[in-house]
N, C-alpha and C positions, 0 to 999 in steps of 0.2 A: 366176111368171117362165116364159116359154115356152122350149123346147129351143133355138130359134135364138139367143136372147139368151144363154143359158147357154153355147152353143158359142162365141159371140163372146168372152165373158169368159174361157173356157178357153183360146182361142186367144191372147188378149192375155196371159194369165198364164203361157203356155208358154215365154215368153222369160225367161231369167234376169234380164236387166236390168229388165225391166218388173215382174217379181215383187219384185225388191228395191226398186224405186220404191214399189210398193204397200206393202211393209213399212215403209218410211220414212215414208210419208204416214200410216200408221196411228197414229203419235204426233202427228199434227197438220199443219196447212197448212205448206207449204215453198215458198220462192221457187226459181224455176228456177236462180238463180245458186248456190244451195246444193246442189241436185241436181247441177249441172255439177261442182262441186268434189269431191263425193262419188264420182262416177264417172269423172272424168278423160276425159270424151268431149266431142265437139264439140257446139256449140249445135244445128246442124242434126240430128244424131243423136238428141239429147235431144228435140228438137221431134217427130221422127218416132215415138219411143216414147210421147210424151205425147199425141199425136193418136190413136194406136191405144187408149190407156187412156181417153181422153175419148169417142171414138166408141162404145165398148162400154158406156159409162155408169158406169164404175167411178170416174172421176175428174172433179172440177169445176175449172174454171180461172176465175181472176179477174186481170184486168190492173191493174196499179199502175205508172204511169209506163211505162218501157221494158221492165219485167219482168212475167212471168207468175207468179202464185202458184197452187199446186195443192193440192187437198184431196180426200179420199175422198168419194165420194157414198154416204153411209151408208145411204140407202134401197136403192139397188141392191145395195150390199155385203150387207146383211141379207137381201135376197131371194135372192141367190146362195147365201149360207150356209144359208138355209133349204132351197133346192133340194138342195144337197150333202148336208145332213143327212137329207133324206128318202130318199136312197139306202141300200139295205141288202142284205146278203147273206143275211139271215134268211128262213126259210121262213114261210109264211102261218100255220102252226100256232102261231107265237109262239116257237118254239124257234130258237136261233141256233146254227149249226154253226161260226161263225167264232170263232177263237181268236186 
């Protein structure tokens, strides 16, 4: 995953509402109606948050009737986790000064 994609994801997750949405979606697909109830926000506000999460690639959307159903894009999520895991404060000698 390149740094630009990571930056987009970090920006998307920098909003507490979007971070909570991702946490909720980590337990499985959710309908927009359920997300609306959990947040007590307007539908346009939810749509804005979901657009950002979809554009960065973290979330998939699926239409069913008038409702959208959202789920995590596991491939992108795993790539993001791998990138974050590759960051370290340890020195090249293999010793870690981090406590």
